[in-house]
Wavefront OBJ file of the C-alpha trace (Angstrom):
o trace
v 127.269 118.291 84.050
v 126.838 121.113 86.851
v 129.573 122.694 88.521
v 129.474 122.914 92.167
v 131.781 125.406 92.563
v 133.855 128.158 90.492
v 136.944 130.031 91.568
v 140.420 129.986 90.657
v 143.851 127.562 91.204
v 146.541 129.802 92.657
v 149.473 128.306 91.740
v 152.320 130.819 92.719
v 151.608 133.939 90.719
v 149.625 132.186 87.990
v 145.924 131.969 88.202
v 144.018 129.177 86.897
v 140.157 129.882 86.563
v 138.279 126.734 86.807
v 135.137 125.015 88.009
v 134.629 121.733 90.056
v 132.518 119.095 88.780
v 131.493 116.062 91.283
v 133.937 112.648 89.668
v 131.190 110.016 91.095
v 127.755 109.170 91.178
v 125.602 106.961 93.411
v 123.855 104.334 91.426
v 122.110 102.865 94.228
v 118.203 102.783 94.206
v 115.985 105.269 96.311
v 112.990 104.529 98.128
v 110.076 106.929 99.239
v 108.638 106.229 102.659
v 105.124 105.041 102.209
v 102.248 104.386 104.924
v 101.915 100.884 105.082
v 98.414 100.816 106.125
v 97.041 102.655 102.682
v 100.445 103.151 101.131
v 100.277 106.943 101.218
v 103.529 108.810 100.814
v 105.312 110.118 103.911
v 106.831 113.430 103.374
v 108.925 115.783 105.520
v 107.949 119.615 105.605
v 110.257 122.132 106.929
v 108.037 124.230 109.215
v 108.384 127.599 111.025
v 107.989 126.957 115.176
v 106.805 131.049 115.228
v 104.106 130.441 112.430
v 103.471 126.572 112.616
v 103.588 126.822 108.706
v 105.565 125.157 106.130
v 108.440 127.257 104.894
v 109.778 127.224 101.098
v 113.542 126.513 100.614
v 114.189 129.936 99.137
v 113.079 131.551 102.628
v 115.462 129.263 104.689
v 119.101 130.786 105.918
v 121.392 129.501 108.538
v 122.361 130.937 112.218
v 124.698 129.758 115.086
v 123.325 128.534 118.507
v 124.843 129.994 120.997
v 125.199 127.964 124.511
v 122.069 129.920 125.708
v 119.795 128.843 123.028
v 119.943 132.151 121.151
v 120.003 132.073 117.558
v 122.653 134.150 115.388
v 121.777 134.895 112.093
v 125.089 134.284 109.548
v 124.223 135.257 105.948
v 125.946 134.805 102.546
v 127.238 138.287 102.616
v 129.039 137.452 106.176
v 130.771 134.191 104.561
v 131.853 135.922 101.756
v 133.407 138.727 103.494
v 135.678 136.181 105.714
v 139.290 137.802 105.133
v 140.162 134.014 103.740
v 142.093 133.982 99.853
v 140.213 130.451 100.108
v 136.984 131.890 99.839
v 137.022 131.682 95.945
v 140.548 130.450 95.358
v 142.312 126.897 95.729
v 145.328 127.805 97.139
v 148.310 125.373 96.417
v 150.540 124.982 99.565
v 152.964 122.406 98.689
v 153.679 119.414 96.799
v 154.474 116.073 98.334
v 154.544 112.468 97.212
v 151.009 110.654 97.175
v 152.650 108.010 99.743
v 153.018 111.036 102.329
v 148.823 110.804 102.467
v 147.148 108.564 104.975
v 144.306 106.777 102.751
v 141.931 107.666 106.016
v 142.269 111.401 104.906
v 140.605 110.909 101.344
v 137.502 111.401 100.662
v 135.274 112.875 97.918
v 136.501 112.951 94.179
v 136.203 115.529 91.976
v 136.997 116.825 88.618
v 138.659 119.975 87.867
v 137.903 121.873 84.302
v 138.451 125.348 82.903
v 136.304 128.145 82.021
v 137.182 129.847 78.966
v 140.431 129.669 76.559
v 142.275 131.736 78.785
v 142.640 129.184 81.253
v 143.815 126.284 79.137
v 147.581 127.054 79.067
v 148.121 127.278 82.982
v 145.965 124.358 83.239
v 148.009 122.312 80.897
v 151.590 123.459 82.416
v 149.983 123.173 86.177
v 149.314 118.972 84.652
v 152.264 118.661 83.091
v 154.481 119.580 85.825
v 152.518 117.265 88.222
v 153.173 114.460 85.934
v 156.753 114.860 85.189
v 157.734 115.583 89.150
v 155.443 112.581 90.064
v 153.776 114.756 92.915
v 150.533 115.565 94.202
v 149.733 119.140 95.025
v 148.117 120.411 98.557
v 145.626 122.915 98.626
v 143.158 124.730 100.803
v 139.923 125.974 99.489
v 136.162 127.208 101.145
v 133.038 125.088 100.385
v 130.057 124.789 101.749
v 130.816 126.690 104.535
v 134.110 125.637 105.607
v 137.710 125.889 104.691
v 138.787 122.377 103.357
v 141.739 120.578 102.760
v 142.377 118.926 98.968
v 144.943 116.803 96.918
v 145.285 117.601 93.224
v 146.547 114.556 91.293
v 146.385 114.275 87.247
v 143.977 111.772 85.795
v 144.406 111.284 82.220
v 144.370 114.504 81.028
v 142.353 116.000 83.584
v 143.305 117.128 87.110
v 141.406 115.922 89.821
v 140.859 116.870 93.321
v 140.523 114.732 96.336
v 138.830 115.997 99.728
v 141.033 115.382 102.212
v 140.182 115.096 106.025
v 141.582 117.768 108.381
v 144.755 115.403 110.423
v 143.079 116.270 113.928
v 139.281 114.891 112.138
v 141.029 111.243 111.929
v 140.363 108.971 114.951
v 143.092 106.878 116.501
v 142.119 103.254 116.134
v 142.642 102.717 120.139
v 140.991 99.987 121.612
v 139.499 98.307 118.289
v 142.072 95.970 117.764
v 141.548 92.762 119.761
v 142.771 92.771 123.418
v 144.169 88.904 123.308
v 147.717 88.189 122.842
v 147.971 85.878 120.102
v 150.916 84.366 118.479
v 151.131 83.835 114.642
v 152.875 80.509 113.678
v 155.033 80.934 110.264
v 153.105 77.968 108.837
v 149.892 79.621 109.308
v 151.348 82.914 107.688
v 152.950 80.390 104.803
v 149.275 79.628 104.014
v 148.016 82.659 104.113
v 150.487 83.725 101.732
v 149.431 80.536 99.489
v 146.233 81.750 99.759
v 146.657 85.083 98.321
v 148.511 84.059 95.387
v 145.838 81.604 94.467
v 143.481 84.264 94.773
v 145.653 86.460 92.641
v 144.706 90.054 91.173
v 141.554 91.478 89.788
v 140.417 93.992 87.428
v 138.519 96.297 89.358
v 136.275 96.844 86.301
v 135.387 93.690 85.927
v 133.401 93.540 89.456
v 129.956 94.152 89.570
v 127.499 95.436 92.204
v 125.307 92.223 92.396
v 122.804 93.526 95.146
v 122.429 96.655 92.658
v 121.355 94.038 89.868
v 119.229 91.860 91.941
v 117.100 94.775 92.894
v 116.824 96.213 89.675
v 115.337 92.809 88.661
v 112.943 92.918 91.847
v 111.488 96.401 91.351
v 110.851 95.447 87.182
v 109.354 92.470 88.631
v 106.958 94.418 91.012
v 106.249 97.373 88.260
v 104.858 94.299 85.661
v 103.054 92.979 88.243
v 104.951 89.822 88.563
v 105.659 88.013 91.368
v 109.655 87.725 91.716
v 110.566 84.485 93.107
v 114.168 85.519 95.011
v 116.063 82.212 95.848
v 117.631 82.628 99.053
v 121.383 83.439 98.984
v 123.944 81.614 101.115
v 124.075 82.547 104.287
v 128.326 82.978 105.561
v 129.558 80.475 107.867
v 129.965 81.595 111.618
v 133.153 83.456 112.043
v 134.688 81.207 114.875
v 137.451 79.316 113.868
v 138.270 75.927 115.716
v 141.072 74.510 113.574
v 142.930 77.679 111.646
v 145.447 75.367 109.155
v 142.409 73.224 108.401
v 140.186 76.548 107.348
v 143.338 78.016 105.514
v 143.837 74.948 103.596
v 140.251 74.461 102.819
v 140.528 78.238 101.643
v 143.435 77.780 99.461
v 141.725 74.599 97.553
v 138.445 76.278 97.228
v 140.138 78.972 95.566
v 142.227 76.907 93.214
v 138.891 75.379 92.031
v 137.263 78.373 91.803
v 140.028 79.439 89.388
v 139.495 76.092 87.451
v 142.741 74.789 89.070
v 143.219 71.672 90.265
v 142.435 71.827 93.985
v 144.984 69.009 94.574
v 146.222 68.736 98.461
v 146.904 71.419 100.462
v 149.849 69.301 101.534
v 151.824 70.011 98.105
v 154.419 72.784 98.229
v 154.014 75.308 100.929
v 150.961 74.299 102.342
v 152.559 71.021 102.982
v 155.688 72.596 104.664
v 153.142 74.157 106.542
v 151.016 71.526 107.749
v 154.125 69.203 108.665
v 155.574 72.043 110.499
v 152.436 72.084 112.368
v 151.764 68.864 113.219
v 155.621 68.432 114.656
v 154.879 71.245 116.911
v 151.770 69.284 118.457
v 153.270 65.885 118.720
v 155.834 64.039 121.312
v 158.619 62.301 119.158
v 160.111 59.338 121.178
v 163.784 58.334 120.309
v 163.964 54.776 119.568
v 166.727 52.387 120.508
v 168.986 51.111 118.103
v 167.854 47.440 116.863
v 171.016 45.111 116.344
v 170.747 43.792 112.816
v 174.368 42.484 112.611
v 173.376 38.219 113.417
v 170.652 38.824 110.905
v 173.103 39.287 108.558
v 175.934 36.714 109.774
v 172.541 34.163 109.229
v 172.045 35.109 105.852
v 175.587 34.951 104.876
v 175.805 31.764 106.854
v 173.606 30.439 104.388
v 174.984 31.053 101.388
v 178.900 30.331 102.298
v 179.718 26.459 101.974
v 179.646 24.418 104.869
v 177.090 26.820 106.252
v 175.376 24.322 107.629
v 177.975 22.675 109.700
v 178.746 26.061 111.321
v 174.950 26.073 112.266
v 174.665 22.924 113.947
v 178.035 23.670 115.944
v 176.620 27.153 116.846
v 173.516 25.324 118.251
v 175.710 22.470 119.993
v 177.877 25.539 121.694
v 174.271 27.133 122.592
v 173.288 24.056 124.533
v 176.294 23.314 126.365
v 176.034 27.125 127.639
v 172.206 26.784 128.662
v 173.421 23.526 130.529
v 176.160 25.198 132.510
v 173.854 28.001 133.228
v 171.112 25.808 134.147
v 173.899 23.686 136.606
v 174.747 27.024 137.972
v 171.667 27.906 139.300
v 171.047 24.723 140.832
v 173.215 25.176 143.712
v 172.226 28.538 144.493
v 168.490 27.399 144.476
v 169.713 24.641 146.966
v 171.750 27.081 149.089
v 168.699 29.728 148.980
v 166.219 26.534 150.097
v 168.533 25.627 152.985
v 168.422 29.460 154.113
v 164.620 29.397 154.186
v 164.871 26.144 156.103
v 167.053 27.485 158.934
v 164.898 30.212 159.047
v 162.004 28.200 159.734
v 163.692 25.959 162.201
v 164.850 29.232 164.343
v 161.531 31.262 164.265
v 159.996 27.486 165.538
v 162.347 27.488 168.454
v 161.368 30.825 169.449
v 158.146 30.089 169.606
v 158.648 27.140 172.071
v 161.241 29.173 174.141
v 157.925 31.506 174.857
v 155.506 28.946 175.636
v 157.950 27.213 178.078
v 158.562 30.673 179.512
v 154.913 31.469 180.102
v 154.275 28.050 181.758
v 156.939 28.967 184.283
v 155.749 32.092 185.256
v 152.291 30.096 185.731
v 153.546 27.871 188.297
v 155.690 30.549 190.151
v 152.275 32.440 190.764
v 150.591 29.619 191.890
l 1 2 3 4 5 6 7 8 9 10 11 12 13 14 15 16 17 18 19 20 21 22 23 24 25 26 27 28 29 30 31 32 33 34 35 36 37 38 39 40 41 42 43 44 45 46 47 48 49 50 51 52 53 54 55 56 57 58 59 60 61 62 63 64 65 66 67 68 69 70 71 72 73 74 75 76 77 78 79 80 81 82 83 84 85 86 87 88 89 90 91 92 93 94 95 96 97 98 99 100 101 102 103 104 105 106 107 108 109 110 111 112 113 114 115 116 117 118 119 120 121 122 123 124 125 126 127 128 129 130 131 132 133 134 135 136 137 138 139 140 141 142 143 144 145 146 147 148 149 150 151 152 153 154 155 156 157 158 159 160 161 162 163 164 165 166 167 168 169 170 171 172 173 174 175 176 177 178 179 180 181 182 183 184 185 186 187 188 189 190 191 192 193 194 195 196 197 198 199 200 201 202 203 204 205 206 207 208 209 210 211 212 213 214 215 216 217 218 219 220 221 222 223 224 225 226 227 228 229 230 231 232 233 234 235 236 237 238 239 240 241 242 243 244 245 246 247 248 249 250 251 252 253 254 255 256 257 258 259 260 261 262 263 264 265 266 267 268 269 270 271 272 273 274 275 276 277 278 279 280 281 282 283 284 285 286 287 288 289 290 291 292 293 294 295 296 297 298 299 300 301 302 303 304 305 306 307 308 309 310 311 312 313 314 315 316 317 318 319 320 321 322 323 324 325 326 327 328 329 330 331 332 333 334 335 336 337 338 339 340 341 342 343 344 345 346 347 348 349 350 351 352 353 354 355 356 357 358 359 360 361 362 363 364 365 366 367
């Protein structure tokens, strides 16, 4: 493994000679640009504008362009002469809890190795101190023309360096979150919790880059001269959710089936409670009037009791008498109402006759 930085770790008065090695690698397949008409390779060449000719990498330096467009050359010697202790030293500033670091600041990762037997003991001392304190070290160092912030932590028997962004390099998430005011119901949160529990945990070592594997198979088929036949993958459904509760329940069911569990109904357990709460929130409940069930019980007891048939017949006779009394009471009231209507009609007829007579008299007088 090739180191990318040589220097020392400054731990108080203790100096640890180290080398920095990349801790990660990119496994993606790289492509070259070609001319689609004839398959020719497309290359990028670095050309000097003054000479209009290609330039080798060894002849290329760096310069700063000011506001007027003038270029000010900056050499490696100029950078090495900067009055910074971090030019060749990884300066530890403090020790803090890893929880205090915002994950947004985390950048590339590196391994720190020692250079020679002299650095073995101080290296081990720093590693064991970090282990026992359960803290990480915050350090500053210069790399690729700028001073950087780093975090040291223990990975196995090695000290790892994570490059950190400076706090002012992390943007605020203003205007990114949804602007609409949305209220999440407890029932929806319950179903989301159930879905999270159903999906469970995963060992990151079991996850595979399926796209990379499919791309390797495609390249291998092309190299061998075969015509690859790729099955189109399933396109994800649209992001528009019409019924959030239904989508959550279906997600729980699908997750259970994928894990080999019985899908069942989402109404069981927490899902069922959530469904009941959701239905109750949208339904209108009307209170029903109480029904009198006592007569039915009395009738049932009357059938079982001795002499029940006699009591029932007596009740029927009593009901007939009451009906007759009510009918006789209604007849006088009906007659009275009829008489009243007749009197009203007669009075209206008399008024009409009087008006006619008055009209005849007026006619005679006028003649």
